[in-house]
C-alpha positions as CSV (number, residue, x, y, z in Angstrom):
1,X,119.1,79.7,64.0
2,X,120.7,76.9,61.7
3,X,117.5,75.0,62.1
4,X,115.4,77.8,60.9
5,X,117.6,78.3,57.9
6,X,117.4,74.8,56.9
7,X,113.6,74.9,57.3
8,X,113.6,77.9,54.9
9,X,115.5,75.9,52.3
10,X,113.3,73.0,52.7
11,X,110.4,75.1,52.1
12,X,111.9,76.8,48.9
13,X,112.7,73.1,47.3
14,X,109.1,72.0,48.3
15,X,106.5,74.7,47.7
16,X,105.4,77.2,45.1
17,X,106.5,81.0,45.6
18,X,103.2,82.2,46.8
19,X,102.8,79.6,49.5
20,X,106.7,80.0,50.3
21,X,106.1,83.7,50.9
22,X,103.2,83.1,53.5
23,X,105.4,80.5,55.3
24,X,108.5,82.9,55.2
25,X,106.4,85.6,56.7
26,X,105.4,83.2,59.5
27,X,109.0,82.3,60.1
28,X,110.2,85.8,60.1
29,X,107.7,86.7,62.9
30,X,108.9,83.5,64.9
31,X,112.4,84.6,64.5
32,X,111.8,88.2,65.7
33,X,109.8,87.1,68.6
34,X,112.4,84.3,69.5
35,X,115.1,86.9,69.4
36,X,113.1,89.6,71.5
37,X,112.4,86.8,74.1
38,X,116.0,85.8,74.4
39,X,117.1,89.3,75.0
40,X,114.3,89.9,77.5
41,X,115.1,86.7,79.5
42,X,118.8,88.0,79.6
43,X,117.7,91.4,81.3
44,X,114.9,90.0,83.6
45,X,115.9,88.0,86.6
46,X,113.9,84.8,86.6
47,X,113.0,85.1,90.3
48,X,111.9,88.6,90.1
49,X,109.1,89.1,92.8
50,X,105.9,91.2,92.6
51,X,104.4,93.1,95.4
52,X,101.1,94.4,96.5
53,X,100.6,97.1,98.9
54,X,97.3,97.6,100.2
55,X,96.1,100.6,101.9
56,X,92.8,100.7,104.3
57,X,91.6,104.1,104.9
58,X,89.8,103.9,108.1
59,X,87.9,106.2,110.7
60,X,87.1,105.7,114.4
61,X,86.2,102.1,115.0
62,X,86.9,100.8,111.7
63,X,90.7,100.7,112.4
64,X,89.9,97.9,115.1
65,X,87.7,96.0,112.6
66,X,90.3,96.2,109.9
67,X,93.1,95.0,112.3
68,X,90.9,92.1,113.7
69,X,90.3,90.9,110.1
70,X,94.1,91.2,109.3
71,X,95.3,89.4,112.4
72,X,92.7,86.7,112.8
73,X,91.8,85.9,109.3
74,X,93.9,87.6,106.5
75,X,97.4,87.0,107.6
76,X,96.9,83.2,108.6
77,X,95.3,82.7,105.1
78,X,98.1,84.3,103.2
79,X,100.6,82.1,105.3
80,X,98.7,78.8,104.4
81,X,98.7,80.1,100.6
82,X,102.5,80.0,100.9
83,X,103.3,83.8,101.7
84,X,105.4,83.5,104.6
85,X,106.1,87.2,105.4
86,X,103.5,89.9,105.3
87,X,104.0,93.2,106.8
88,X,101.2,95.4,108.2
89,X,102.1,99.0,109.3
90,X,100.5,101.9,110.7
91,X,101.7,105.6,110.6
92,X,103.7,106.7,113.8
93,X,101.6,107.9,116.6
94,X,102.8,111.5,116.1
95,X,101.6,111.5,112.4
96,X,98.4,113.2,111.5
97,X,97.6,110.0,109.5
98,X,97.8,107.9,112.7
99,X,94.5,106.3,113.1
100,X,93.6,106.9,109.7
101,X,95.6,104.3,107.3
102,X,96.8,100.8,107.6
103,X,99.5,99.5,105.2
104,X,99.7,95.9,104.3
105,X,102.5,94.5,102.1
106,X,102.4,91.2,100.3
107,X,105.2,89.6,98.5
108,X,104.5,87.3,95.5
109,X,106.9,84.8,94.1
110,X,105.2,85.3,90.7
111,X,102.4,87.2,88.9
112,X,100.4,84.1,88.7
113,X,100.4,83.7,92.5
114,X,99.1,87.3,92.6
115,X,96.4,86.7,90.1
116,X,95.3,83.4,91.9
117,X,95.2,84.7,95.4
118,X,91.5,85.7,95.3
119,X,90.2,82.2,94.3
120,X,92.8,80.7,96.8
121,X,91.3,82.8,99.5
122,X,87.7,82.0,98.5
123,X,88.4,78.3,98.8
124,X,90.0,78.8,102.3
125,X,86.7,77.8,104.4
126,X,88.6,78.9,107.7
127,X,89.4,82.3,106.1
128,X,86.0,82.8,105.0
129,X,84.6,81.8,108.4
130,X,87.1,83.7,110.5
131,X,86.7,86.9,108.3
132,X,82.9,86.6,107.9
133,X,82.0,89.8,109.8
134,X,84.6,91.8,107.9
135,X,83.8,90.2,104.3
136,X,80.0,90.5,104.7
137,X,79.7,93.6,106.7
138,X,76.5,95.5,105.8
139,X,76.5,98.4,103.5
140,X,75.6,100.9,106.2
141,X,78.5,99.6,108.4
142,X,81.6,99.3,106.2
143,X,84.8,98.4,108.0
144,X,86.9,100.9,106.1
145,X,86.2,103.9,104.2
146,X,88.2,103.0,101.1
147,X,90.7,100.4,100.0
148,X,93.6,101.1,97.8
149,X,95.8,98.5,96.0
150,X,99.2,99.0,94.4
151,X,100.9,96.6,92.4
152,X,104.7,96.5,91.9
153,X,107.5,94.7,90.1
154,X,110.7,94.2,92.0
155,X,113.7,96.0,90.6
156,X,116.1,93.7,88.7
157,X,119.0,94.6,91.0
158,X,117.1,93.5,94.0
159,X,114.6,91.0,92.8
160,X,113.7,89.6,96.1
161,X,112.5,91.3,99.2
162,X,114.6,91.7,102.4
163,X,113.1,91.1,105.9
164,X,115.1,92.8,108.5
165,X,115.4,91.4,112.1
166,X,115.6,94.0,114.9
167,X,115.8,92.9,118.6
168,X,114.7,96.2,119.9
169,X,110.9,96.9,120.9
170,X,108.5,97.3,117.9
171,X,107.3,100.5,119.5
172,X,110.9,101.9,118.5
173,X,111.3,100.9,115.0
174,X,110.5,103.0,111.9
175,X,110.0,101.8,108.5
176,X,109.9,104.4,105.7
177,X,107.8,104.0,102.7
178,X,108.6,106.3,99.8
179,X,107.0,107.0,96.4
180,X,108.9,108.9,93.7
181,X,106.5,110.4,91.1
182,X,107.8,111.3,87.6
183,X,106.4,113.8,85.3
184,X,106.6,111.2,82.2
185,X,107.0,107.5,81.7
186,X,110.3,108.1,80.3
187,X,111.5,110.0,83.1
188,X,110.3,107.2,85.4
189,X,112.4,104.6,83.5
190,X,115.4,106.9,83.8
191,X,115.0,107.1,87.6
192,X,114.5,103.3,87.9
193,X,117.8,103.0,85.9
194,X,119.5,105.4,88.3
195,X,118.6,102.9,91.2
196,X,119.6,99.9,89.1
197,X,122.5,100.6,86.8
198,X,123.3,104.2,88.4
199,X,124.0,102.4,91.6
200,X,121.6,104.1,94.0
201,X,120.4,100.7,95.4
202,X,124.2,100.0,96.2
203,X,124.5,103.3,98.1
204,X,121.3,102.6,100.3
205,X,122.8,99.1,101.0
206,X,126.4,100.2,101.8
207,X,125.1,102.8,104.4
208,X,122.8,100.2,106.1
209,X,119.3,101.3,105.1
210,X,118.0,97.7,105.2
211,X,115.5,98.2,102.4
212,X,112.6,95.6,102.3
213,X,112.1,96.5,98.5
214,X,112.4,98.5,95.6
215,X,109.4,98.2,92.9
216,X,108.2,99.8,89.9
217,X,104.5,100.6,90.3
218,X,102.6,98.7,87.6
219,X,98.9,99.7,88.7
220,X,98.2,102.5,91.3
221,X,96.8,106.0,91.3
222,X,100.3,107.8,91.4
223,X,101.8,106.5,88.0
224,X,104.2,106.8,86.8
225,X,106.0,106.2,90.0
226,X,108.5,103.8,91.9
227,X,108.1,102.9,95.7
228,X,110.5,101.7,98.2
229,X,110.7,100.8,101.7
230,X,113.8,101.4,104.0
231,X,113.8,100.3,107.9
232,X,115.7,101.3,110.9
233,X,115.7,100.4,114.6
234,X,114.8,103.9,115.7
235,X,114.1,107.4,114.7
236,X,117.6,108.6,115.5
237,X,119.1,106.0,113.4
238,X,117.0,107.0,110.5
239,X,117.8,110.6,110.9
240,X,121.5,109.9,111.2
241,X,121.6,107.6,108.0
242,X,119.8,110.0,105.9
243,X,122.4,112.7,106.9
244,X,125.2,110.2,106.1
245,X,123.6,109.3,102.7
246,X,123.1,112.9,101.6
247,X,126.8,113.6,102.4
248,X,128.3,110.5,101.0
249,X,130.7,110.8,98.1
250,X,128.7,108.4,95.9
251,X,125.5,110.2,96.4
252,X,127.3,113.5,95.5
253,X,128.6,111.9,92.3
254,X,125.6,110.4,91.4
255,X,122.8,112.9,92.0
256,X,124.2,115.6,89.7
257,X,124.5,113.5,86.6
258,X,122.4,115.0,83.6
259,X,120.9,111.9,82.5
260,X,119.0,111.7,85.9
261,X,118.0,115.3,85.9
262,X,114.3,116.1,86.7
263,X,113.4,112.3,87.0
264,X,111.4,112.9,90.3
265,X,108.5,115.6,90.1
266,X,106.8,114.6,93.5
267,X,107.7,112.7,96.8
268,X,105.4,111.0,99.1
269,X,106.8,109.4,102.3
270,X,105.3,107.7,105.1
271,X,107.0,107.0,108.5
272,X,105.4,103.9,109.7
273,X,105.8,101.5,112.6
274,X,105.1,97.7,112.3
275,X,102.0,96.2,114.3
276,X,102.6,93.7,116.9
277,X,101.3,90.9,114.5
278,X,103.3,92.0,111.4
279,X,105.8,89.3,110.3
280,X,108.7,91.7,110.1
C-alpha cells in the first residue's frame, strides 16, 4: 500500500491534472482488485479440488459397452493423466435404477486439469485405440442413451477428497450420493455455510460417515444445489449411522437454527455400489 501511495505522489508531482486523473482512476481500480484478491485468497483454500460426476444412462446391452469402455480405456487413460483415484458406481441391485445408470466420479487437482482433460485424452493413442468401438460408435448403435456431466467445487472445509478403504467384499459396500437443491441461489449459499461454518461436516465426520467429498455444483441440471457422497461397509451400518446422526445433540442443536431454515427444497439420493474395477 505504501508503494502505491508513493506512486500517486510521484504522478501528482510529474503530470498535469488531466493526466493525473486518468492515472489515479487506473490506480484506484488496481487497489480495489488487489484488495479483493487478497481477501478471496484468504477464504479459498489453495488446494481446493474440483470434481466431475459423469452419469451414463443406459439400456440393455449398453450397460456392458459403457463398462468395457470405462474399465479398459477410460480409467487407464485417467490414471496416465495423473488422476490416481476414479470411482465407478452403479445403483444397488434392488434399486429400480439398477441397469439404467452408471456413475463416474473424477477428482481434479485444479480447474485447469479439468479443462485440459479432453485434449490430454485425444493425444493418448492407447486410449483412442482401446476405446475406438465406443468413441466411434455408429449413430444407430449408440453405447448409451444420454450422458450427463456435473462439475463441482470442493467445500472449503473439506478441500480434498477422501478415499475410504474397506476390507469387506465390494458386493456389501454402500455409497450414498446425495443432492440438496435449494429454491434460490442465496438459500444454496446458506446451506453450504451450514456444512462449513455451521459444522455439519464435523458432525458427519464425528459419527464415521467417511464422506468422499462435499461439493458445490457449478454446472449441472439441478442448480442451485450441492452434492456429497458418504460411504458405509454395508447397509446395516448405513441405517445405524443415519439414526445416530438424526438423534445426535450436535444435529439437534444445528438443524433448527433460523438462519438455515428452508435451505433445502428437494433431495435426490442414490444408493450405489462400487464396481469391481472402481479405484475406491
